[in-house]
C-alpha positions as CSV (number, residue, x, y, z in Angstrom):
1,M,-24.1,23.5,-2.2
2,T,-24.7,20.9,-5.6
3,A,-20.8,20.6,-5.8
4,A,-20.0,19.1,-2.2
5,I,-23.2,16.0,-3.2
6,V,-21.5,15.8,-6.4
7,A,-18.0,15.9,-4.6
8,A,-19.0,13.1,-2.0
9,A,-20.5,10.6,-4.8
10,V,-17.2,10.8,-6.3
11,A,-14.7,10.8,-3.9
12,P,-15.0,7.0,-3.0
13,V,-14.5,6.0,-6.4
14,I,-11.5,8.3,-7.0
15,L,-9.4,7.5,-3.4
16,L,-10.4,3.7,-2.6
17,P,-8.8,1.9,-5.6
18,A,-5.8,5.0,-4.8
19,A,-5.8,3.3,-2.2
20,F,-6.6,-0.2,-2.7
21,I,-2.5,0.3,-4.5
22,W,-0.1,2.2,-2.3
23,Y,-1.4,-0.4,-0.3
24,L,0.1,-3.4,-2.8
25,N,3.1,-1.2,-2.7
26,F,3.5,-0.7,1.0
27,G,3.0,-4.7,0.7
28,G,6.1,-5.4,-1.5
29,V,8.1,-2.9,0.5
30,Y,7.4,-5.1,3.1
31,A,7.9,-8.9,2.2
32,A,11.5,-7.2,0.1
33,L,12.0,-5.8,3.6
34,K,11.2,-9.2,5.7
35,A,12.3,-11.4,2.9
36,R,16.1,-9.7,2.8
37,R,16.1,-9.5,6.7
38,M,16.3,-13.4,6.5
39,A,18.4,-13.7,4.0
40,R,20.9,-11.8,6.2
41,A,20.4,-13.9,9.1
42,A,20.9,-16.7,7.0
43,L,24.2,-15.5,6.4
44,D,25.2,-14.0,10.0
45,A,24.1,-18.1,11.2
46,R,26.9,-19.7,9.1
């Protein structure tokens, strides 16, 4: 019982920073793909 309470208290401390790092990584990948798509569209427009 005590272990479950400790786990419930510690889990957000570990998971929230991990989720934030993943969010930043996926945001960077999305931005790179978007920039690549824009560059390709500019080349095709020539």
